[in-house]
C-alpha positions in Angstrom: 100.4 138.1 102.3 103.8 137.0 103.6 103.6 136.6 107.4 106.8 134.6 107.9 108.2 135.3 111.4 111.8 134.7 112.5 110.7 132.1 115.0 108.6 130.2 112.5 111.4 130.3 110.0 113.8 128.7 112.5 111.2 126.0 113.3 110.6 125.4 109.6 114.3 125.1 108.7 114.9 122.9 111.7 112.2 120.6 110.5 113.7 120.4 107.0 117.1 119.6 108.4 115.6 116.9 110.6 113.8 115.3 107.6 116.9 115.6 105.5 119.0 113.8 108.1 116.5 111.1 109.0 116.0 110.1 105.3 119.6 110.8 104.2 118.3 113.2 101.5 121.1 114.6 99.4 119.4 117.9 98.5 116.1 119.7 99.1 115.1 122.9 97.4 112.1 124.9 98.8 110.4 128.0 97.4 107.3 130.0 98.2 105.9 132.3 95.5 102.9 134.7 95.6 100.3 135.4 93.0 102.4 138.1 91.4 105.2 135.6 90.8 107.4 137.2 93.4 109.6 134.8 95.5 108.7 135.1 99.2 111.1 132.4 100.4 113.8 130.3 98.8 116.4 128.1 100.4 118.5 125.1 99.5 119.5 122.3 101.9 122.3 120.0 100.8 123.7 119.3 97.3 122.7 118.4 93.8 125.8 116.2 93.8 126.7 115.0 97.3 130.0 113.5 96.4 131.4 116.6 94.7 129.6 118.9 97.1 128.0 120.8 94.2 125.3 123.3 95.3 121.7 123.6 93.9 120.2 126.8 92.6 117.0 127.9 91.0 118.0 126.4 87.6 119.0 123.0 88.8 117.0 120.3 87.0 115.1 117.8 89.1 112.7 115.1 88.3 109.1 115.9 89.4 107.6 112.4 88.9 103.8 112.4 89.4 103.5 116.1 89.5 103.6 115.5 85.7 100.0 114.4 86.0 98.9 118.0 86.5 100.5 118.9 83.2 98.7 116.0 81.5 95.4 117.0 83.0 96.0 120.6 82.0 96.7 119.5 78.4 93.5 117.4 78.4 91.5 120.4 79.6 93.1 122.6 76.8 91.9 120.1 74.2 88.5 119.8 75.7 88.1 123.6 75.6 89.1 123.5 72.0 86.5 120.9 71.3 89.0 118.3 70.2 88.1 115.8 72.9 85.0 115.2 75.1 85.6 114.5 78.8 82.4 112.4 78.8 83.5 110.3 75.8 84.8 106.8 76.3 88.6 106.5 76.3 88.3 103.9 73.6 87.0 106.6 71.1 90.5 108.1 71.1 92.6 105.0 71.9 90.8 102.1 70.2 93.5 99.7 71.3 91.8 100.0 74.7 88.7 97.9 74.0 87.3 98.3 77.5 85.7 94.9 76.9 85.1 93.7 80.5 83.4 96.6 82.1 81.2 99.7 81.5 82.8 102.4 79.4 85.6 104.2 81.1 85.3 107.9 80.2 88.1 110.4 79.9 87.2 112.1 83.1 87.4 108.8 85.0 91.1 108.5 84.2 91.7 112.2 85.1 90.7 111.3 88.7 91.9 107.7 88.9 88.4 106.2 89.0 88.6 103.9 86.0 87.9 100.9 88.2 91.3 99.2 88.2 93.6 97.9 90.9 97.2 98.8 90.4 98.8 96.6 87.7 102.3 95.8 86.5 104.3 99.0 85.6 105.0 99.0 81.9 108.4 100.7 81.7 110.4 102.1 78.8 113.2 99.5 78.9 110.6 96.7 78.8 109.0 97.9 75.6 112.3 98.7 74.0 113.4 95.2 74.6 110.2 93.8 73.2 110.7 95.8 70.1 114.2 94.5 69.8 115.4 98.1 69.4 118.0 98.9 72.1 119.2 101.8 70.0 116.1 103.7 71.1 117.7 104.4 74.4 120.5 106.3 72.7 118.0 108.7 71.1 115.3 110.2 73.3 112.2 107.9 73.7 110.0 110.9 74.7 109.8 111.7 70.9 109.5 108.2 69.5 106.2 107.6 67.8 106.7 103.8 67.4 107.6 103.5 71.1 104.5 105.5 72.0 102.2 103.2 69.9 103.8 100.1 71.2 103.5 101.4 74.8 99.8 102.3 74.2 99.1 98.7 73.0 100.9 97.2 75.9 99.1 99.3 78.5 95.7 98.9 76.8 96.1 95.1 76.6 97.0 94.9 80.2 94.0 96.9 81.3 91.7 95.0 79.0 92.9 91.7 80.5 91.4 92.7 83.9 88.1 91.1 84.7 85.5 91.3 87.5 87.0 88.1 88.9 90.6 89.6 88.8 91.7 93.2 88.5 88.5 95.2 88.3 87.4 97.0 91.5 84.0 98.1 90.6 82.1 100.3 88.2 84.0 103.3 86.7 83.6 106.3 89.0 82.8 104.1 92.0 86.2 103.9 93.7 89.4 105.9 93.5 92.6 103.9 93.1 95.8 105.6 91.8 96.3 104.5 88.2 99.4 105.4 86.3 98.1 103.4 83.3 95.1 105.8 83.0 97.4 108.8 82.8 99.5 106.9 80.3 96.6 106.6 78.0 95.6 110.2 78.6 99.0 111.2 77.3 98.4 109.1 74.2 95.1 110.9 73.7 97.1 114.2 73.8 99.6 112.9 71.3 96.9 111.7 68.9 94.4 114.6 69.2 96.8 117.5 70.0 98.3 118.0 66.6 101.9 117.4 67.7 104.2 114.5 67.0 104.5 113.5 70.7 103.2 114.1 74.1 106.5 115.8 75.0 106.2 118.2 72.1 102.6 119.1 72.9 103.4 120.0 76.5 106.4 122.0 75.4 104.6 124.0 72.8 101.2 124.6 74.6 102.3 124.8 78.3 106.0 125.2 78.8 106.8 127.8 76.2 103.8 130.1 77.0 104.9 130.0 80.7 108.6 130.6 79.9 109.6 127.2 81.4 112.6 126.9 79.2 114.5 124.4 81.4 111.6 121.9 81.7 110.5 119.0 79.6 109.7 115.3 79.3 113.1 114.4 77.8 115.1 111.6 79.3 118.6 112.2 77.7 118.9 116.0 77.8 118.6 116.4 81.6 121.3 113.8 82.4 123.7 115.7 80.1 123.0 119.1 81.6 125.8 120.4 83.8 123.3 121.7 86.4 121.3 118.5 86.8 120.7 116.9 90.2 122.2 113.4 90.7 119.4 110.9 91.5 120.0 109.2 94.8 118.3 106.1 96.2 118.9 103.5 98.9 119.9 100.1 97.5 120.9 97.2 99.7 121.4 99.4 102.7 123.7 101.9 100.9 123.0 105.2 99.2 123.7 105.2 95.4 123.6 108.0 92.9 123.3 108.3 89.1 121.7 110.0 86.2 119.5 107.2 85.0 116.2 108.9 84.2 115.0 105.6 82.5 114.9 103.9 85.9 111.3 102.9 86.6 110.1 105.3 83.9 106.7 104.6 82.5 106.6 103.9 78.8 104.1 106.8 78.2 105.1 110.1 79.7 101.8 111.4 81.1 102.2 109.8 84.5 105.7 111.0 85.5 108.1 112.1 82.8 108.5 115.8 83.5 111.8 117.3 84.7 111.9 120.9 85.9 113.6 123.5 88.1 112.6 125.6 91.0 112.5 128.7 88.8 110.3 127.1 86.2 107.9 125.5 88.8 107.4 128.9 90.4 106.1 130.1 87.0 103.8 127.0 86.8 102.3 127.5 90.2 101.9 131.2 89.7 99.8 130.4 86.6 97.4 128.4 88.8 97.3 131.1 91.4 96.1 133.4 88.5 93.5 130.8 87.3 95.3 130.1 84.0 96.9 133.4 83.2 100.5 133.7 82.1 102.9 136.5 83.2 102.3 138.4 80.0 98.5 138.4 80.3 97.9 135.4 78.0 96.2 132.2 79.0 97.0 128.5 78.9 93.5 127.6 80.2 90.4 129.5 81.0 89.4 130.4 84.6 86.6 127.9 84.4 89.0 125.2 83.2 91.3 125.7 86.1 88.4 125.6 88.5 87.2 122.4 87.0 90.7 120.9 87.5 90.6 121.9 91.2 87.1 120.6 91.8 86.9 117.7 94.3 85.8 114.5 92.4 86.4 111.5 94.6 87.7 110.7 98.0 91.5 110.3 97.9 92.4 109.9 101.5 90.2 110.6 104.6 91.3 114.2 104.6 91.5 114.9 100.9 89.9 114.5 97.5 91.3 113.9 94.1 90.4 116.3 91.3 91.8 116.3 87.7 95.5 115.6 88.0 95.5 117.4 91.3 94.1 116.8 94.8 92.7 119.2 97.4 92.6 119.1 101.2 92.2 121.3 104.3 95.4 122.4 106.1 94.2 123.9 109.3 92.1 127.0 108.1 93.4 126.8 104.5 92.2 124.9 101.4 95.2 123.6 99.6 95.5 122.2 96.1 98.5 120.0 95.5 100.3 117.0 93.9 103.3 115.1 94.8 105.7 112.7 93.0 108.0 109.9 93.8 110.4 108.0 91.5 114.0 106.8 91.6 115.9 109.8 92.9 112.8 112.0 93.0 110.6 113.3 95.8 108.6 116.3 94.8 105.6 118.4 95.8 103.8 121.5 94.6 100.9 123.1 96.3 99.0 126.4 96.4 96.3 128.0 98.3 93.9 130.7 97.0 93.2 131.4 100.7 96.8 132.2 101.4 97.6 133.7 98.0 100.7 131.6 97.7 102.2 128.5 96.3 105.0 126.1 97.5 107.4 124.0 95.6 109.7 121.4 97.1 112.1 119.4 95.0 114.4 116.7 96.3 116.9 114.4 94.5 116.5 111.4 96.8 113.8 108.7 96.8 111.2 108.3 99.5 111.6 111.6 101.3 108.3 113.0 102.8 108.5 116.3 101.1 104.7 116.9 101.5 105.4 117.5 105.2 107.9 120.2 104.2 105.4 121.7 101.7 102.6 121.8 104.4 105.0 123.4 106.9 106.1 126.0 104.4 102.5 127.0 103.7 101.7 127.3 107.4 104.9 129.3 108.0 103.9 131.7 105.2 100.4 132.1 106.8 101.8 132.8 110.3 101.0 129.4 111.7 103.4 127.1 113.6 105.0 125.1 110.8 105.6 121.9 112.8 103.2 119.0 112.1 100.2 118.8 114.3 100.2 115.2 115.5 96.6 114.4 116.1 95.5 112.2 119.0 93.3 109.3 118.1 90.8 107.3 120.1 91.0 103.6 119.4 87.9 102.0 117.9 87.6 98.5 119.5 87.0 95.9 116.9 85.3 92.6 117.6 87.1 89.3 117.2 85.0 88.8 114.1 86.1 92.1 112.7 89.7 91.3 113.3 89.3 88.0 111.5 87.8 89.8 108.6 90.5 92.4 108.4 93.8 90.5 109.1 95.6 89.2 106.1 97.7 90.3 103.1 96.8 92.8 100.5 99.1 92.8 97.4 98.9 94.6 94.1 100.6 93.7 90.8 102.4 97.0 91.1 104.4 95.2 93.8 103.0 97.1 96.8 102.4 94.8 99.8 100.5 95.4 103.0 99.8 92.9 105.8 97.6 93.5 108.8 98.1 91.1 111.7 98.3 90.8 115.5 101.4 90.0 117.4 101.6 89.4 121.2 98.1 91.0 121.5 99.0 94.2 119.6 97.8 95.2 116.2 100.5 95.5 113.6 100.9 96.4 109.9 103.7 95.4 107.6 104.1 97.7 104.6 106.6 96.5 101.9 108.5 94.7 104.6 108.5 97.4 107.3 106.6 96.8 110.4 104.6 99.5 112.3 101.9 99.9 114.9 98.3 99.8 113.6 95.5 101.6 115.4 91.8 101.2 114.4 90.1 104.5 114.7 86.8 103.9 112.8 85.0 100.8 111.7 86.8 100.8 108.4 89.8 103.0 109.1 93.2 102.5 110.8 96.1 104.7 111.5 99.8 103.9 110.9 102.0 106.2 113.0 105.0 107.5 111.1 108.0 109.7 112.2 106.7 112.8 110.4 103.1 112.2 109.6 100.5 109.5 110.0 99.3 107.2 107.2 95.8 105.8 106.9 94.5 102.4 105.8 90.9 102.3 104.6 89.2 98.9 104.5 86.6 98.1 101.8 83.7 95.7 102.3 81.7 94.0 99.6 78.0 93.4 99.6 78.4 90.2 101.5 80.3 91.8 104.4 83.8 90.6 103.3 86.8 92.9 103.4 88.1 92.7 99.8 90.6 95.5 99.6 92.7 97.9 101.6 93.3 101.5 100.6 96.8 102.8 101.2 98.7 105.7 99.6 95.7 106.4 97.3 95.8 102.9 95.9 93.4 100.0 96.6 95.2 96.7 97.2 93.3 93.5 96.7 93.2 91.0 99.5 95.1 87.8 98.5 95.2 85.6 101.6 92.9 84.4 104.4 93.2 86.0 107.8 96.2 85.0 109.8 97.6 85.7 113.3 101.2 85.6 114.4 
């Protein structure tokens, strides 16, 4: 039930404006929808095109990046219910290019919850595969529908995962650790293409998810959105300046299941409403059974200290509410969708600027709807005093092949962390957990210890980063 008060609305909109200003976001679109599909709140902050001062509306196309993973998981669950795939089967049954030769069998469900056992690896992007194929003309057509590109992409991703060994690249047994894996969702989208009866992953999603839900301005295309007159310009910081463009190929994974979806506020309201109704469409049909949606939302493996990853979704506690969500980040994209069966509402936040903390906005909107103070509750932490031996074990660099870098060190007696070049305070709060204080919300760093008592990885942003250097002190 909508319990938005005038005071909480002012606090919420002040928070959005503050985040927009701090991160130089061009445009932010926010909506709250109830289980009947009725819009309970909708507001636009900024512009879809900042230079021309063009406004956003419910039909403006945004990228949604990794929110796509929920569409991929939904498609996999559809095929599982139809008996076309088995979640307990090894991935290699459906994508034999993935030989899985250096570890125990990775099953379909492992990739659905990022527990295949891989550290982040090099991101295999569309442009890279097109160049390897010697077919630059592919970028003039839409690669989302190119079968040869999909097959080449599947081979490249599979070969890269198969190259990982226990000595380099494998974390542990499948199902043992959670580490965000775009490659896993890439191969899941190839399973959908091969087993779903359609020519491409994009066509499967369009026919079996988007059309039944009436999401007629959504899709995994790369060319069409950039040509649409109501498409958001993609903004990012580059060399200290804000730049904008319509390059949906920028950093785009070669296989669409990890982040290819583009959508609108209007379409995403339909999508979230479907989940609030456990798979039902507005006309009483179904895209998935109630049991299938429940399986998607079931906690599978720890994601962050306060949340669990499910199948293409994650779940957490937000004060007295259980919230299901997923966010996304790409060039010119910051997105988040969430819903709560407790509150009977869903939230969509779409932004056309990179690296904006829209999850903070989504949480604030959910609390506002539920008559709670929307401002973030900054927890107070008690420091856990680590021994000198512990500091020696923890300090050092942690770097992934996906180009994420993290360093824990001490400087002038204070604990510090450097994340992709940005320095911040680091506060140990448990034996294997530290807090990084941010402007809007705190990040966590989880340390992982092997059987011999050595710290071998750090967990940050849902990813496990391997340790690559001996401890050092500045």
